[in-house]
N, C-alpha and C positions, 0 to 999 in steps of 0.2 A: 756613323750613318755614312753610306757611300756618297760619291761626289754626285752619281746621277739621281739619287734619292733627293738630295737636296735642291736638284734643278740647276746646278751650277756646272754643267758639264763643260769641257773646254776643246778647242779645235786647235790644231797646229797648223799654221800657214808657214809653208816655205817660199821665200821669194828670191827671185833672181837665180841666175846659173849657180851661184855660190850656195843657193838653199839656205839663206839666213832664216832662222826659226823664230816665229811670233806665235805665243800661244794666248788665244782671246776666249772671251767667253762665248760659248755656242748660242745662246739664246740672243744676246745682244746682235751678234754677227748676224744671226738668221732675219732677226726682225729689220734689219736696216737694208739688206737687199736681198732680191730673190735668186740673183746670182751666186749668194753664198749658201740660201736656204736650198736650192735645187741640189747643189753638191751635197750637202749634209743628209738631205732626205734620201739621195739616191745611194747612200750607204747602206750594205746590207749586213744584218747581224750574222754572226757565226753560229755555230751549232750549240754552243753552249750560252747563247743568247747574249753574248757580249760583243760589242761593235770589234770588228778586227780593225788593228792597229793602223793598217795602211788606208783604211777606209776614212778613218778619223784625221787624215792628214790630207792638206790641199797644197798643190805647187803651182805657183805662178812664176814660170821660167822667163816670160817676156817682161816682167815688170823689176822696177828698180825698188831695192830694200830701202833705201834712204827716202823714195817717195812714199814707201808703205809706212815708214815711221809716221809721217805726217798724217797719212790715213788713221792710224791708230790714235794720235792725238785727238784728231775729228771725232773718231769714233766714241771715245771714253770721256773727252773734255771738250766741249763745244764751245764754251766761253773762251777756254785758253787758246783754242785754235784762233777765234776772232781776234784775239790780241796778239796773233803771232809776229806781225809787221812792227807793231807798236814795241814789241820786246826785242825784236831782233836788230832792227836798223840802229837804234842807239847802242845796241851791243857792239856790233861790228865797225860803227864809226869812230868808236873809242880808239879804234888803231892809229898810231902816227903816221904809219905809211899808207897812201892810197893803194899802192899796189899789194899790200896785205889785205886790205877791206874789200877790194873789188871781187876777187874770185870767190869770196864767202858770199856776197850778194848774189853774185851769179849762179852760186850753187843753189841758193835758196830760190831764185828765179826759176830755174830749171826743175826743182822738186815740184814747184807748185804748177808748171806746165804739165809735167807728167801725172800729178795727181789729177788735174782737170781732164786729161785723156783718159785716165783710169776710170773716173767716176764716170764718163761716158761708157766705157766698156762694160761697167757693171749696172749701167741703167740708174745711176744715183745723181738725178738733177741737182738737189740740193747742195751736194758736195761740189758740183761743178761750180755751181753760183758762187759760193764761198770762196772756192778757189780763185776764180776769175776776180772776185772783189779784193782779194789779198795781192793778187799780181798786180791790178791796177794801183792798188795803194804803194806797192814797192815800186814801182816805176815812178811815182810822183815823187815819193820822198827821196829816191835816189837821182830824179831827173835823167832816166834812162832814155834813151832813144831804142826803137825797133830796129834790129841789125839784119841784114842780108842774109846771114847764118840762120837766124830764127825764122825768117819768113821761108826761106828755102826748105826748112825742116818742117813746116806746117804743110806747105804745098808738095812736098816731093816725098817726104816719109810717112806722114800721118793718113789715117783713114778719113776720106772726107766727111763724113757723118760725125765721126768723134772729134775731128777738129774745127767744126763748123763754126762755132762761136769765138774760139780762139782765133781762126782766121778773118772773121768779121771785125774782131777788135783789131787784129794786127793791120787788116788793111786801113782802119781810121787812124791807126797811128803811124802808118806809112805815108798817108795823105797829109797829115799834120808834119811829119818829118820833111817830106819833099817840098812843101810850100812855106817852110818857117823862113824866118829873117836869117837863121844861121845856115841855112841850106849848104850842105857839103856835095860840091861837084863830083867829087870821086865816089862818094856813097850813092850820089844819084845815078851815076852810070852803072854801078853794081845792080841796082834796082832794074834799070832799063834792061839789062841782060836777064833779070829773073822774070821780067814781063814777057819777054820772047821765050824763055825756056818753060815758063808755065803759062799757058793761055787762060786757064782759070782764074789766075792771079789777076792777069790784065783784066779780065772781064768784071771781077769782082771790085776792083779798083774803078773803073769805069762807073759802075752803079752806083757805088758809094759818092762818087762825085757828083753824080746828077741827083742824088738825094738830098745832099747839102745844098746844091743849086736850088733845087726847088724849096728847100725851107729857109732860102737866103741865109745860110750859115756860111761863114769865112773859114775855111780849113786852117788859115794860117792862125788862127786864134782858139778855135774849138778843140780843145785839148781832151783827148780820149784818156789821159790818165787821171782826169779830174772826174771823179765819180760823186755827183752832185746827190745830197742826202733826200731827195724825195723825187718824184716822177711828174708831179703837178708843178711846172716851173713859171715864173713870172717871166715876162718877154725878153728882158735882158739877160737872165741868167742863162738861157739856152744857148747863147753865142760863144760862151766859154768853157762849157763842160757837157757832159752826157748825164741822161737820166739815170736814176738809181739801177733800175732793171734793163738798161739799155742792151747787155749782152748777158741777161740772164736767160733762162731756159722757160722761163714763163713770161717773157716780154709781152708777147703778142695777146695774152689773156688779162695782163694786170692794167694795161693802160696807163691812166694816170693816177691810179689807186697807190695805196702805201704796199711797198715791197712786202711780201708774206714773210720774209725770212726774219723782218723787225720786229714781228708779232710773235712769231713760233720760236725762232732761234734753232730749230730743228732738233728740239731736246729730245733725248730718248726717254719713254715712260719710265724706264728702269732707275733707281736710285744707284748712283755710282759715288765710290768713296776712294780717296787718294790714299795711297800706302802710308802716308804721313799725316792723314787727318785724325788719327786715334779716335778720341770719342766725339770729336766734332763732325757734322756732316760735311761732305765736300760740298764747295759752293756751287757745283754744277748740278747737286742734287735737289729733289723737291723743296718747295719753300717752307712745307709745314714740319719738316723735321722729323715726320712720323716714320716709324719702323716698321709700318704694316707691309709697305713695298719690298721688293727683292733687293738686296744689297749685294752689288758687285765691287770687288777690289778692282781698281785700275792700275793696270802696269804702268801707267805714266806718271811720272813723278812731278815735282814742282817745276814751274816755268824756269826758276834758275839754274834747274840740272840741265845738262847737255845731251843725254843719252837718246832724246827724241827730237833734240833741235839742233844737232850736231851742225855748224856751219862750215866746219873747215874742209 
C-alpha cells in the first residue's frame, strides 16, 4: 500500500538559511494551521498524477531551526511541551558553574520568544499562549530580569502585530524592574535611552503605569513572572501576580472564566505514538486506547533525549 493510500503523506520543511530538514505528517500539519494548509493545497500535481517533489517541500528561510524543534515538540507531544520548563530548568541548573548554566537558559529563552513570534506569523494563537506561559515560568524559575537588549529587539526588530503580547508582558516586566528594591541605576539609564529611541515603548510604558494606578496595584510587588493559576482572583492575590490569561490571545473574551487551554490542552484529534512506545499508546494519545483513529509516528523522542531539547 502506498503512503498516499494510507493517508500518511509527509511534508518536508526546510528551516533557516542552512535549510535544516524536518519531515512532518501532512494531515497533522495542515489541520494545525491554515498557513501550512494553504501551501500544501497550492501544490500542483504533475502529468503522471504524482506531486512534484519541489511542491511537497516548504522553506522557511527567516525562521530558526532550533525554534522549529520546539514547534515540532508542541505539534506532536503537547503535554511534553507543557512540561518543557519543568524538565529543562532542573537539568541545566545541575551544572556546577553559573557561567555554564546561564547561556543554556538564555538559549531556551530566545527559542521560546521566537516560537511565540512564529506562532503569530502562522496565526496560531494557542501556540502563542503556551509559549508565553513557558516564558513566564522560565523567568520565574530563574529570576530573570528583562534586559535592554530584549526590549530593543521587541520594539526595534519585530513586527508590531506579531510582538504585541510579548511587548505587553515586557513592559510589565520593565515597570517591575525599574521600580524594584534592587533597582540598578546603570540599567535604568539604558532603558531611559530606549524610551527616547522608541516612542512607542514610552507610550506603552505610560499606559501600563496608568492602568496599574487605576487598579491600585503596586508595580514594585506585582510580579509579571508570576502567572496565577486562575483568572478570578481574591482581592489580595491580584497585588502580587498576573491573571492566568493576562498575556493570552483570548484575554479580552475570557474575563474571569477558566483558561480554555486548561480544559482542552489544544490536543490534536489524531492519535500520536512515540517511536519508543512499542505496543503502548503514547500518553498524548486518546484516553480510550482505541485503534479506530489514525496513528501517527511522532518524530519526537522521550523527554530524556536531547534532539529536540538541545539547550547547548
